[in-house]
C-alpha positions as CSV (number, residue, x, y, z in Angstrom):
1,M,79.6,188.9,-133.0
2,P,81.8,185.9,-131.9
3,T,82.2,185.0,-128.1
4,F,84.1,182.9,-126.3
5,S,84.1,181.4,-122.9
6,H,86.9,181.7,-120.1
7,D,86.3,180.5,-116.5
8,G,82.8,180.3,-117.0
9,L,82.5,183.8,-118.3
10,D,81.5,184.9,-121.7
11,F,83.4,187.6,-123.7
12,A,82.7,189.3,-127.0
13,Y,85.5,189.8,-129.6
14,L,86.1,190.7,-133.1
15,D,88.7,188.9,-135.3
16,E,89.5,190.7,-138.7
17,G,92.2,190.4,-141.5
18,E,95.0,188.2,-142.0
19,G,98.8,188.4,-141.4
20,E,100.8,188.8,-138.0
21,P,98.2,189.3,-135.4
22,I,97.8,192.3,-133.0
23,V,95.4,192.4,-130.0
24,L,93.9,195.7,-129.1
25,I,92.8,196.2,-125.5
26,H,90.1,199.3,-124.9
27,G,90.3,201.6,-122.2
28,F,87.8,202.0,-119.2
29,A,84.0,202.6,-120.2
30,S,84.9,202.0,-123.9
31,T,84.4,199.2,-126.1
32,K,86.1,197.4,-129.2
33,E,83.9,199.4,-131.5
34,I,84.2,202.7,-129.6
35,N,88.0,202.6,-129.1
36,W,89.4,200.7,-132.2
37,V,86.6,200.3,-135.0
38,G,85.2,203.8,-134.9
39,P,88.7,205.7,-134.8
40,G,89.8,203.5,-137.7
41,W,92.3,201.6,-136.0
42,V,90.9,198.0,-137.4
43,S,90.8,199.2,-140.9
44,T,94.4,201.0,-140.6
45,L,95.7,197.6,-139.3
46,T,94.0,195.3,-141.6
47,R,95.1,197.4,-144.4
48,A,98.7,197.3,-143.5
49,G,98.4,193.5,-143.6
50,R,97.7,192.6,-140.0
51,R,95.2,190.2,-138.3
52,V,93.3,192.4,-135.6
53,V,92.0,190.9,-132.4
54,A,89.9,193.0,-130.1
55,M,87.7,192.0,-127.1
56,D,85.4,193.7,-124.8
57,N,86.9,193.6,-121.5
58,R,84.9,192.3,-118.8
59,G,82.2,194.8,-117.5
60,H,82.3,196.3,-121.0
61,G,80.3,196.2,-124.1
62,A,78.7,192.7,-125.0
63,S,80.9,190.7,-122.4
64,V,80.0,189.5,-119.0
65,K,79.2,192.2,-116.4
66,L,80.4,191.7,-112.8
67,Y,79.9,193.6,-109.7
68,D,82.5,192.2,-107.3
69,Q,85.6,194.7,-107.5
70,D,87.9,192.0,-107.0
71,A,87.1,190.6,-110.6
72,Y,88.4,193.7,-112.2
73,D,92.4,193.4,-111.2
74,P,94.1,194.3,-114.4
75,R,96.4,191.0,-113.9
76,I,93.0,188.9,-114.2
77,M,92.0,191.1,-117.0
78,A,95.3,190.3,-118.8
79,G,94.4,186.8,-118.4
80,D,91.2,187.3,-120.3
81,V,93.2,188.4,-123.1
82,L,95.6,185.5,-122.9
83,A,92.8,183.1,-122.8
84,L,91.2,184.7,-126.0
85,M,94.6,184.5,-127.9
86,S,95.0,180.8,-126.9
87,H,91.1,180.1,-128.1
88,L,92.2,181.5,-131.3
89,G,95.4,179.5,-131.4
90,L,97.6,182.4,-131.7
91,P,100.9,181.8,-129.5
92,R,102.7,185.0,-130.3
93,F,101.2,188.5,-131.1
94,D,101.5,192.3,-130.8
95,V,99.4,194.1,-128.0
96,M,98.1,197.8,-128.1
97,G,96.3,198.9,-125.2
98,Y,94.8,202.5,-124.3
99,S,94.5,204.1,-121.0
100,M,93.1,201.1,-118.7
101,G,94.0,198.8,-121.7
102,G,97.4,199.8,-121.5
103,R,97.5,199.0,-117.7
104,I,96.2,195.6,-118.8
105,G,98.7,195.3,-121.8
106,A,101.7,196.0,-119.5
107,C,100.4,193.2,-117.1
108,L,100.2,190.8,-120.0
109,A,103.7,191.6,-121.2
110,L,104.9,190.7,-117.8
111,A,102.8,187.6,-117.4
112,A,103.5,186.1,-120.6
113,P,106.7,187.8,-122.2
114,E,107.4,184.7,-124.5
115,R,104.0,185.3,-126.0
116,V,104.1,189.3,-126.7
117,R,106.3,190.1,-129.4
118,A,105.7,194.1,-129.1
119,L,103.9,196.5,-126.9
120,I,102.2,199.6,-127.7
121,L,100.9,201.6,-124.6
122,G,98.5,204.5,-125.4
123,G,97.1,207.0,-123.1
124,I,99.1,205.6,-120.1
125,G,102.5,207.2,-119.0
126,I,104.2,207.4,-115.6
127,H,100.6,207.0,-113.9
128,L,101.1,203.3,-114.7
129,V,103.5,203.5,-111.4
130,E,102.4,206.5,-109.8
131,G,98.6,206.5,-110.3
132,A,96.3,203.9,-109.4
133,G,94.2,204.6,-112.2
134,L,91.0,206.9,-112.5
135,P,90.1,208.6,-109.5
136,V,87.1,207.1,-107.1
137,T,85.2,210.1,-107.8
138,V,84.4,208.6,-111.2
139,A,82.8,205.6,-109.7
140,E,80.6,207.9,-107.2
141,A,79.8,209.7,-110.4
142,L,78.6,206.3,-112.2
143,L,76.4,205.4,-109.0
144,A,74.9,208.8,-108.6
145,D,71.2,208.8,-109.0
146,S,71.6,211.2,-112.2
147,L,74.0,213.2,-114.1
148,D,72.7,216.4,-112.5
149,D,74.1,215.0,-109.1
150,V,77.6,214.9,-110.4
151,T,79.6,217.9,-109.7
152,D,83.2,216.6,-110.3
153,P,84.5,217.3,-113.8
154,T,86.2,214.1,-114.4
155,G,83.2,212.3,-113.0
156,R,80.7,214.1,-115.1
157,T,82.7,213.3,-118.3
158,F,82.7,209.7,-117.5
159,R,79.1,209.6,-116.4
160,A,77.9,211.1,-119.6
161,F,80.2,209.0,-121.8
162,A,78.5,205.8,-119.9
163,E,75.1,207.0,-120.6
164,Q,75.5,207.8,-124.2
165,T,77.1,204.1,-124.4
166,R,74.3,202.6,-122.6
167,S,77.0,201.0,-120.4
168,D,76.3,199.1,-117.1
169,R,77.4,201.7,-114.7
170,R,77.3,199.4,-111.7
171,A,79.8,197.1,-113.2
172,L,81.8,200.1,-114.5
173,A,81.9,201.4,-110.9
174,A,83.3,198.1,-109.7
175,C,85.9,198.1,-112.6
176,I,87.0,201.6,-111.2
177,Y,87.6,200.3,-107.6
178,G,89.1,196.9,-108.7
179,S,91.4,198.1,-111.5
180,R,93.2,200.8,-109.2
181,R,96.4,198.8,-109.2
182,T,99.8,200.1,-110.1
183,L,102.9,198.4,-111.1
184,T,106.2,199.0,-109.2
185,R,109.2,200.4,-111.0
186,E,111.0,197.1,-110.6
187,E,108.0,195.4,-112.6
188,V,107.9,197.8,-115.4
189,G,111.7,197.5,-115.6
190,R,111.2,193.8,-116.3
191,I,109.1,194.5,-119.4
192,A,111.3,192.9,-121.8
193,V,109.3,193.4,-125.2
194,P,110.1,196.3,-127.5
195,T,107.7,199.1,-126.1
196,L,106.1,202.4,-127.5
197,I,104.5,204.8,-125.4
198,A,102.1,207.3,-127.2
199,I,100.3,210.3,-125.3
200,G,98.6,213.3,-126.2
201,T,100.3,216.6,-125.6
202,R,97.2,218.0,-123.8
203,D,96.7,214.4,-121.7
204,A,96.0,215.5,-118.3
205,V,94.9,211.8,-117.2
206,S,98.1,209.5,-118.4
207,G,100.8,210.9,-116.5
208,A,104.1,211.7,-118.5
209,A,105.4,209.3,-121.2
210,R,109.3,209.8,-120.8
211,P,109.4,208.9,-116.9
212,L,107.9,205.7,-117.8
213,A,110.0,205.1,-120.8
214,A,113.2,205.9,-118.9
215,L,112.1,202.9,-116.6
216,I,111.4,200.1,-119.6
217,P,114.5,199.2,-121.2
218,G,114.6,200.4,-124.9
219,A,111.0,202.1,-124.8
220,E,110.5,204.8,-127.5
221,V,108.1,207.8,-127.1
222,V,105.8,209.7,-129.5
223,D,103.9,212.9,-128.6
224,I,100.6,213.2,-130.3
225,P,100.3,216.9,-130.8
226,D,97.5,219.1,-129.4
227,R,95.5,216.0,-128.3
228,D,93.7,215.2,-125.0
229,H,93.1,211.8,-123.3
230,M,89.9,211.4,-125.3
231,L,90.9,212.5,-128.8
232,A,94.4,211.0,-129.2
233,V,93.4,207.7,-129.5
234,G,92.2,208.2,-133.2
235,D,95.0,210.5,-134.2
236,K,96.9,210.1,-137.3
237,V,100.2,210.7,-135.7
238,F,99.6,207.8,-133.3
239,K,98.7,205.5,-136.2
240,Q,101.7,206.4,-138.3
241,A,104.0,206.1,-135.3
242,A,102.4,202.6,-134.4
243,L,102.7,201.3,-138.0
244,E,106.4,202.3,-138.2
245,F,107.1,200.9,-134.8
246,L,105.2,197.7,-135.6
247,A,107.3,197.5,-138.8
248,R,110.7,197.8,-136.9
249,H,109.8,194.8,-134.7
250,P,108.4,192.1,-137.0
């Protein structure tokens, strides 16, 4: 597995396929394999003639683990992605982020609009503006002595997921606290790249897509039928909409 260093920190990434590059940014408590390889995104995009780059965000997967919550500001994590793309010599690229990865992707589009060709926000709607991310009860669940001690349903879901993936729960808890940053309506109104927002119709985590789309000039929306936050990511409707969107914005 290739790695690169940025600001003295080591990050794991994958780089597959040939053609126009797209960078994929995974969600909280996930990894590049869980979010993008397993659900078939990497194979789908490489078959479509794309070069696919995906990294493990700080605190996740095989990348560096940090325990200072200030290290997990989405703007800082967007800087990690930019550093990787510079490391690979890719000046312009498409961006797709899911959930927390969408929050990072939006920050990336604002920080470097000259480098982002198109933006896909999956699993993140108006909560990009009106919600600070996952509730702190998730961090409390991650730090609990055992899953049996967790009563909050959302907390139990993420604690069980973290145990299943053998994640560093202390690093993830720091990420919960540090990544709780919203963007203002004025900021999302400055996103100047073509944008697609894709959310499952049963998603109770992301917030609605259309109120966010109304704030981003020209943004498009796709509803992923009968999918919740966890299941929408690999849905065929999402994949087809993403491929068609990218084809319209070469």
